[in-house]
N, C-alpha and C positions, 0 to 999 in steps of 0.2 A: 276456738269457736268455728272457724272455717271448716275444719275437719268434721266437727259435729254436724254442721249444716249439710255438707256433702253426703255424709253417711245417712242422715235422715231423709234427704231427697232420694238417694239411691234405694232406700228401703220402701219409701211411700209412693214413688212415681211408677206408673206402668212403663213397659219397655218403649212405648211410643206415646207421646203426649201432644195433644192439639194446642194450638195457640191459646185457646180459651182456658184449657186446663193448666197450661204453663203459667198463665196469669194467676190462677187460683193457687197454685203451688208456691208462687212467690209472694203470696199475701197481697196481691194487687199491685205490687211494686212495678210490674211490667204489664201493660195492657195488651190485648190482642192487636190493637192498632199500632202501638209502639213497635211490637215485634214485626208487623207487616212493613212498617216504614224502614226499620233497620234491615230487613231482608232486601227491600228494594235498593238500599244503599250499599248492599254487599257487606253489611256489618252485623247481620243477624247470626243466630246459631247455625252451626254446621249440621249435617245429618238431616236436612230438610226432606220431608216426604210429601209429595203431592198426590192427592186422590180427588180428582175432579177439581172443585174449587176449594176444597179443604186442604189446610196445611198443618202438618204435624212435624215433630222433631224426635229423633232418637234420643232416648233418655240420657245416655252418657254424654253425647255431644252437647246437648242442651245444658247439662250440669257443668261440664267443663267450660263452656262459654260463659255461663253465669258466674262461675268462680273467677275467671279472668276479668270479667267486667267489674266485679266487686273489688278485686285487687287494684284496678285502675282508679276506681272511685275513691279509694283510701289515699291516693296520691303518693 
């Protein structure tokens, strides 16, 4: 299932994804606010891109981070 999720996200996400879009691609599992808080704590996705006040993530870095987070949640 994890491999299917990774493949689907790689196919559907653009190369750069905003916090708002990242929340949409995770089905609302992560909100933009949660991502902002995790970034402030140094625990957010790598590959962060800043453009003015907007924040986005490189697709591969975001997906890798999400997969690691899902692994940790399983215990």
